[in-house]
C-alpha positions as CSV (number, residue, x, y, z in Angstrom):
1,X,0.0,0.0,0.0
2,X,1.4,3.4,-1.0
3,X,1.7,6.0,1.8
4,X,-1.0,8.6,2.0
5,X,0.5,12.0,0.9
6,X,0.6,14.8,3.5
7,X,1.6,18.3,2.9
8,X,4.1,20.2,5.1
9,X,1.6,22.6,6.7
10,X,-0.7,19.8,7.7
11,X,2.2,17.8,9.1
12,X,3.4,20.7,11.3
13,X,-0.1,21.6,12.4
14,X,-0.9,18.0,13.3
15,X,2.4,17.3,15.0
16,X,2.2,20.1,17.5
17,X,6.0,20.5,17.3
18,X,6.2,23.9,15.8
19,X,8.1,26.6,17.7
20,X,5.0,28.7,18.3
21,X,3.2,25.7,19.8
22,X,6.2,24.8,22.0
23,X,6.4,28.4,23.2
24,X,2.7,28.6,23.9
25,X,2.7,25.3,25.8
26,X,5.7,26.5,27.7
27,X,3.8,29.7,28.8
28,X,0.7,27.9,29.7
29,X,2.7,25.3,31.6
30,X,4.5,28.1,33.5
31,X,1.2,29.8,34.4
32,X,-0.5,26.5,35.4
33,X,2.4,24.8,37.1
34,X,2.0,23.8,40.8
35,X,3.9,25.6,43.5
36,X,7.6,24.8,43.5
37,X,7.7,24.1,39.7
38,X,9.7,26.9,38.2
39,X,11.3,27.2,34.7
40,X,15.0,26.5,34.9
41,X,16.0,30.0,33.7
42,X,14.4,31.7,36.7
43,X,16.8,32.9,39.4
44,X,15.9,32.5,43.1
45,X,15.2,36.2,43.5
46,X,14.2,39.1,41.3
47,X,14.9,42.7,42.1
48,X,12.6,44.2,39.4
49,X,9.1,43.3,38.3
50,X,8.9,45.5,35.3
51,X,11.0,47.7,32.9
52,X,10.4,51.2,31.7
53,X,12.9,51.8,28.8
54,X,13.2,55.5,27.9
55,X,14.7,55.5,24.4
56,X,16.2,58.8,23.2
57,X,15.9,57.9,19.5
58,X,18.5,59.4,17.2
59,X,21.5,58.9,19.5
60,X,22.1,61.6,22.2
61,X,25.6,62.9,22.5
62,X,27.4,61.4,25.5
63,X,29.8,64.4,25.2
64,X,26.9,66.8,26.0
65,X,25.2,64.7,28.7
66,X,27.4,62.5,30.9
67,X,30.9,62.1,29.6
68,X,33.1,65.0,30.6
69,X,36.5,65.1,28.9
70,X,38.7,68.1,29.7
71,X,41.1,67.1,26.9
72,X,38.3,67.5,24.4
73,X,38.1,71.2,25.3
74,X,41.9,71.6,25.2
75,X,42.0,70.2,21.6
76,X,39.0,72.0,20.3
77,X,39.4,72.8,16.6
78,X,42.6,70.8,16.3
79,X,43.0,67.8,14.0
80,X,41.7,64.6,15.4
81,X,44.6,62.2,16.1
82,X,44.7,59.7,13.2
83,X,45.9,57.0,15.7
84,X,42.4,57.1,17.2
85,X,40.3,57.1,14.1
86,X,42.3,55.1,11.6
87,X,40.2,52.2,10.3
88,X,37.3,53.1,12.6
89,X,33.6,53.1,11.4
90,X,32.5,56.6,10.6
91,X,29.0,57.3,9.3
92,X,29.0,60.7,7.4
93,X,32.5,62.0,8.1
94,X,34.3,59.4,6.0
95,X,37.0,61.0,3.9
96,X,36.7,64.4,5.5
97,X,39.3,66.3,7.6
98,X,38.5,65.4,11.1
99,X,38.7,68.2,13.7
100,X,38.1,67.9,17.5
101,X,34.8,69.4,18.7
102,X,35.0,70.5,22.4
103,X,32.1,70.2,24.7
104,X,29.2,72.6,23.8
105,X,28.2,73.2,27.4
106,X,29.6,73.0,30.9
107,X,29.7,70.0,33.1
108,X,29.4,70.0,36.9
109,X,29.6,67.4,39.7
110,X,26.3,66.5,41.3
111,X,25.1,64.4,44.2
112,X,27.0,62.7,46.9
113,X,28.8,60.6,44.3
114,X,30.0,63.6,42.4
115,X,28.5,62.5,39.1
116,X,29.5,64.7,36.1
117,X,26.3,65.8,34.4
118,X,26.0,68.6,31.8
119,X,24.2,71.8,32.1
120,X,21.8,70.7,29.4
121,X,20.2,68.4,32.0
122,X,19.5,70.3,35.2
123,X,16.6,68.0,36.2
124,X,18.7,64.9,35.7
125,X,21.3,66.5,37.9
126,X,18.8,66.6,40.7
127,X,18.5,62.8,40.6
128,X,22.2,62.1,40.3
129,X,22.1,59.9,43.4
130,X,19.3,57.8,42.0
131,X,21.0,56.7,38.8
132,X,24.0,54.6,37.7
133,X,25.6,56.1,34.7
134,X,27.4,53.7,32.4
135,X,29.9,55.6,30.3
136,X,31.4,52.7,28.4
137,X,28.6,51.3,26.2
138,X,29.5,49.9,22.8
139,X,27.3,48.6,20.0
140,X,27.7,47.2,16.5
141,X,25.5,49.2,14.1
142,X,26.3,52.7,13.0
143,X,23.1,53.7,11.3
144,X,19.8,54.3,13.0
145,X,17.4,51.5,11.9
146,X,19.9,48.6,12.3
147,X,21.2,50.2,15.6
148,X,17.6,50.3,17.0
149,X,17.2,46.7,15.8
150,X,20.4,45.7,17.6
151,X,19.6,47.4,20.9
152,X,16.0,46.2,20.8
153,X,16.6,42.5,19.8
154,X,20.3,41.9,20.4
155,X,21.0,41.4,16.7
156,X,20.9,43.5,13.5
157,X,18.9,40.7,11.8
158,X,15.3,41.7,11.2
159,X,12.5,39.5,12.5
160,X,14.0,38.6,15.9
161,X,12.0,39.1,19.2
162,X,12.3,42.4,20.9
163,X,13.2,43.0,24.5
164,X,9.6,43.4,25.7
165,X,8.5,40.2,23.9
166,X,11.4,38.2,25.5
167,X,10.6,39.6,29.0
168,X,6.8,38.7,28.7
169,X,7.7,35.3,27.2
170,X,9.8,34.6,30.3
171,X,7.7,36.1,33.0
172,X,4.2,36.5,31.6
173,X,2.1,39.6,32.2
174,X,0.7,40.8,35.6
175,X,-2.2,42.6,33.9
176,X,-5.4,40.8,32.8
177,X,-6.8,43.9,31.1
178,X,-3.8,45.4,29.3
179,X,-1.1,44.0,27.1
180,X,2.1,43.0,28.8
181,X,4.2,45.1,26.5
182,X,3.2,48.7,25.6
183,X,5.0,51.2,23.3
184,X,4.5,55.0,23.1
185,X,6.3,57.6,20.9
186,X,6.8,61.3,21.0
187,X,8.6,63.8,18.7
188,X,10.6,66.9,19.2
189,X,14.1,67.9,18.0
190,X,16.2,67.6,14.9
191,X,15.5,65.1,12.1
192,X,13.2,62.7,14.0
193,X,14.1,59.3,12.6
194,X,11.2,56.9,11.9
195,X,10.7,54.0,14.3
196,X,9.3,50.9,12.6
197,X,6.8,48.7,14.4
198,X,9.0,45.7,14.0
199,X,11.2,47.2,16.7
200,X,8.7,45.9,19.2
201,X,7.8,42.7,17.3
202,X,7.7,39.2,18.7
203,X,9.8,37.6,16.0
204,X,9.7,33.8,16.3
205,X,7.9,34.0,19.7
206,X,4.1,33.8,19.7
207,X,2.7,37.0,18.1
208,X,0.6,37.8,21.2
209,X,3.8,38.9,22.9
210,X,4.5,41.7,20.5
211,X,4.3,45.3,21.7
212,X,1.1,47.2,21.4
213,X,1.5,50.9,20.4
214,X,-0.6,53.3,22.4
215,X,-1.4,56.8,21.1
216,X,-1.3,59.5,23.7
217,X,-3.4,61.7,21.4
218,X,-6.6,60.7,19.7
219,X,-7.8,57.1,20.0
220,X,-5.4,55.3,22.4
221,X,-5.5,52.1,20.3
222,X,-6.8,51.9,16.7
223,X,-10.0,50.0,16.2
224,X,-10.4,49.0,19.9
225,X,-13.6,51.1,20.2
226,X,-17.0,49.8,19.1
227,X,-18.7,51.2,16.0
228,X,-21.8,53.4,16.5
229,X,-24.8,51.4,17.6
230,X,-22.8,48.5,19.0
231,X,-23.1,48.1,22.8
232,X,-20.6,46.4,25.1
233,X,-23.1,43.5,25.7
234,X,-23.5,43.0,21.9
235,X,-19.8,43.1,21.4
236,X,-19.3,40.6,24.3
237,X,-21.7,38.1,22.8
238,X,-19.9,38.4,19.4
239,X,-16.5,37.9,21.0
240,X,-17.7,34.9,22.9
241,X,-19.3,33.3,19.8
242,X,-16.1,33.8,17.7
243,X,-14.0,32.5,20.6
244,X,-16.1,29.4,20.9
245,X,-15.8,28.7,17.2
246,X,-12.1,29.2,17.2
247,X,-11.6,26.9,20.2
248,X,-13.6,24.2,18.5
249,X,-11.6,24.5,15.3
250,X,-8.3,24.6,17.2
251,X,-9.0,21.2,18.7
252,X,-8.5,19.8,15.2
253,X,-5.7,22.0,13.8
254,X,-3.8,22.7,17.0
255,X,-2.5,26.0,15.6
256,X,-0.7,28.3,18.1
257,X,-1.7,31.3,16.1
258,X,-5.3,30.4,16.5
259,X,-4.7,30.5,20.3
260,X,-3.0,33.8,19.8
261,X,-6.1,35.1,17.9
262,X,-8.4,33.9,20.6
263,X,-6.3,35.7,23.2
264,X,-6.2,38.8,21.0
265,X,-10.0,39.0,20.8
266,X,-10.4,38.5,24.5
267,X,-7.8,41.1,25.3
268,X,-9.2,43.6,22.9
269,X,-12.6,43.2,24.6
270,X,-11.2,43.8,28.0
271,X,-9.1,46.8,26.7
272,X,-12.3,48.5,25.6
273,X,-13.0,49.1,29.3
274,X,-9.5,49.4,30.7
275,X,-7.7,51.6,28.1
276,X,-10.1,54.7,28.3
277,X,-9.7,54.7,32.1
278,X,-6.0,54.3,31.8
279,X,-5.6,57.2,29.3
280,X,-7.9,59.6,31.2
281,X,-5.4,61.4,33.4
282,X,-7.9,64.2,34.3
283,X,-8.3,62.7,37.7
284,X,-4.6,63.0,38.4
285,X,-3.8,65.6,41.1
286,X,-2.9,69.0,39.7
287,X,0.5,68.9,41.3
288,X,1.3,65.6,39.5
289,X,0.4,67.0,36.1
290,X,2.5,70.1,36.8
291,X,5.4,68.0,38.1
292,X,5.5,66.1,34.7
293,X,4.6,69.1,32.7
294,X,1.9,66.9,31.1
295,X,-1.2,68.2,29.3
296,X,-3.7,65.4,28.8
297,X,-4.0,64.2,25.2
298,X,-1.1,66.3,23.8
299,X,1.0,63.3,22.7
300,X,4.1,64.7,24.5
301,X,7.0,62.8,26.1
302,X,5.8,64.3,29.4
303,X,2.3,62.8,29.0
304,X,3.9,59.5,28.0
305,X,6.0,59.4,31.1
306,X,2.9,59.9,33.3
307,X,1.1,57.2,31.3
308,X,4.2,54.9,31.8
309,X,3.7,55.2,35.6
310,X,0.0,54.5,35.3
311,X,0.8,51.4,33.1
312,X,3.3,50.2,35.6
313,X,0.8,50.5,38.4
314,X,-1.6,48.3,36.4
315,X,0.9,45.5,35.9
316,X,2.3,46.1,32.5
317,X,5.6,44.2,32.3
318,X,7.5,46.2,29.7
319,X,6.9,49.9,28.8
320,X,9.0,51.3,26.0
321,X,8.9,55.1,25.4
322,X,10.6,56.5,22.3
323,X,11.4,60.2,21.9
324,X,12.4,61.0,18.3
325,X,14.6,64.0,17.7
326,X,18.2,63.3,18.9
327,X,19.9,63.0,15.5
328,X,22.2,66.1,16.0
329,X,24.5,66.3,13.0
330,X,24.2,70.0,13.2
331,X,22.7,72.7,15.4
332,X,23.6,70.6,18.4
333,X,23.2,73.4,21.0
334,X,19.8,74.4,19.7
335,X,18.5,70.9,19.5
336,X,20.0,69.7,22.7
337,X,18.1,72.5,24.4
338,X,14.9,71.4,22.6
339,X,15.3,67.7,23.4
340,X,16.3,68.2,26.9
341,X,13.6,70.8,27.4
342,X,11.0,68.2,26.4
343,X,12.4,65.2,28.2
344,X,14.6,66.2,31.2
345,X,12.0,67.3,33.6
346,X,9.5,64.5,32.8
347,X,12.1,61.9,33.3
348,X,13.0,63.3,36.7
349,X,9.3,63.5,37.5
350,X,8.8,59.8,36.5
351,X,11.6,58.8,38.9
352,X,10.2,60.9,41.7
353,X,6.7,59.7,41.2
354,X,7.8,56.1,41.3
355,X,9.8,56.8,44.5
356,X,6.8,58.4,46.1
357,X,4.7,55.4,45.4
358,X,7.3,52.9,46.6
359,X,7.5,51.6,43.0
360,X,11.1,52.5,42.1
361,X,12.6,49.7,44.0
362,X,10.9,47.1,41.8
363,X,10.8,49.1,38.6
364,X,13.9,49.1,36.4
365,X,14.2,52.3,34.4
366,X,16.7,52.6,31.5
367,X,17.6,55.8,29.7
368,X,19.6,56.0,26.5
369,X,19.8,55.9,22.7
370,X,20.9,53.5,20.0
371,X,24.4,55.0,20.0
372,X,26.4,58.1,20.8
373,X,28.1,60.9,18.9
374,X,31.6,61.5,17.6
375,X,34.2,63.7,19.3
376,X,34.7,65.2,15.9
377,X,33.0,68.3,14.5
378,X,30.2,68.0,12.0
379,X,28.7,71.3,10.8
380,X,25.2,71.3,9.3
381,X,23.4,74.4,10.7
382,X,25.8,74.9,13.5
383,X,28.2,72.5,15.3
384,X,27.1,68.9,15.4
385,X,28.4,65.4,15.8
386,X,28.2,62.2,13.7
387,X,27.0,58.7,14.7
388,X,29.3,56.9,17.1
389,X,29.3,53.2,18.3
390,X,32.7,52.8,20.1
391,X,31.8,54.5,23.3
392,X,28.6,56.2,24.7
393,X,26.6,56.6,27.8
394,X,23.3,55.4,29.3
395,X,21.9,55.2,32.8
396,X,19.8,52.8,34.8
397,X,17.8,53.3,38.0
398,X,15.6,51.4,40.4
399,X,15.1,47.7,40.3
400,X,18.1,46.9,42.4
401,X,20.5,49.3,40.7
402,X,23.0,51.3,42.8
403,X,22.3,55.0,42.7
404,X,24.9,57.8,42.5
405,X,27.6,55.7,40.8
406,X,29.4,55.8,37.5
407,X,30.8,52.8,35.7
408,X,33.2,52.5,32.8
409,X,35.3,55.1,31.0
410,X,36.1,56.2,27.5
411,X,39.5,57.5,26.4
412,X,40.5,61.1,27.0
413,X,38.6,62.3,23.9
414,X,35.5,60.2,24.5
415,X,36.1,58.0,21.4
416,X,36.8,54.5,22.6
417,X,35.3,52.8,25.6
418,X,38.5,51.5,27.3
419,X,37.6,50.7,30.9
420,X,34.9,48.3,32.1
421,X,33.4,48.1,28.6
422,X,29.7,47.3,28.5
423,X,28.3,45.7,25.3
424,X,24.6,46.1,24.5
425,X,24.3,42.4,25.1
426,X,25.7,43.0,28.6
427,X,23.0,45.6,29.1
428,X,20.4,42.9,28.1
429,X,22.0,40.4,30.4
430,X,21.9,42.8,33.3
431,X,18.2,43.8,32.7
432,X,17.2,40.1,32.6
433,X,19.2,39.4,35.8
434,X,17.3,42.1,37.7
435,X,14.1,40.6,36.5
436,X,15.1,37.3,37.9
437,X,16.1,35.6,34.7
438,X,19.4,33.8,34.0
439,X,20.2,35.1,30.5
440,X,22.4,32.1,29.7
441,X,19.6,29.6,30.4
442,X,16.8,31.7,28.9
443,X,16.6,30.5,25.3
444,X,14.4,29.2,22.6
445,X,15.4,26.7,19.9
446,X,15.2,28.4,16.5
447,X,16.7,27.3,13.2
448,X,18.9,24.8,15.1
449,X,20.3,27.3,17.6
450,X,19.5,28.1,21.2
451,X,18.5,31.7,20.6
452,X,18.9,34.2,23.4
453,X,18.2,37.9,23.8
454,X,21.8,38.3,25.1
455,X,23.1,36.4,22.1
456,X,25.0,33.2,21.5
457,X,28.3,35.0,22.3
458,X,29.4,35.5,25.8
459,X,27.6,38.3,27.6
460,X,27.9,39.3,31.3
461,X,25.9,40.9,34.0
462,X,27.3,44.2,35.1
463,X,27.4,43.3,38.8
464,X,29.3,46.4,40.0
465,X,26.2,48.6,39.6
466,X,23.9,46.2,41.4
467,X,22.8,46.5,45.0
């Protein structure tokens, strides 16, 4: 008797061995497991429950924020030493005569730890003792989109899971009525680079783990509201009917994406009630609105920071805020004043608000961009700086991070990270560690490899900045 032919899709659907099915079963097993049964990647103790990632999209200059280099001012206008730049990746200054650009503002020491912070960031200076500044970050991609892809997913290859998807895959969501991963964007500054939605995608993880973009102006989420004439009861009956049909069909096809669709319908229905309440900040005390500088519905970074706190209160696991406008190839002084004017005080307000509510201790806040800027002059509408990947600064706060400390150094001109170098993958490893996840054991089999957010290469937890 000849074998009955079976196509590849039917085989995978019937076998239940696809990656999505395995991932879904893993999540359900983790949620339904009896006490004492824990995934092997979970550490005995977590310091943080959630992450708020404040992405300054475009690449803020570390040399106008946190990395003070007196030698840079001494050499202002002089040729950049070729020994430093020979063979190095340069984005738009390739082939040009490279001249040193000194700092474009003053730096002062702040806090008990004497942290150097520039005058562009007076509100950040007020929280110097709350943050750990890492001055030795390095990354691998020198242009915006691949650099965002790298810092968001740990690789420049498109289609890999983003940080928020990984975190929700490993820990699940604490919220029943909101997505576990929420994204919001704001604009203000020079040349705001576009941010593609794949930057918060789920990659090869179940698609229900992808980030959901919330709009802080207009409808919070597209298509989540009911059409005119449709009541909540009517909508509820429709969702229940569709869900019942989907569950019945899925008993036969065993497709993880059908389970994802079921979850999406149910979540959307719950969001119809939860999202409007979340986004309505009119009941926030006046002093809170003034502290952030938030005006309800204005779509600003300030309003997004306030919403980030409200999302954190409601159990959202990963909150990613993008502020687009930090691409300062020229007019650096003007646009640093613009960007810092829009983001500095709200960021301070977010940290203070979390502290006042006893939430900072278990909320990990990360601030930074996809790369830094060069020590060399670039002039397009006033002094500016080109993209730079060999040394830049970010900071972390809360969630078991030491406050008032600096970590790592660049060379005397701020070009190369040379002491306690921190790769982007080390940042990921540290973030996961604070969430109670062992990054080396936290993996998913994909295309024959044990894929990890922190990469297949060696990454380390930056323990010197941990409490």
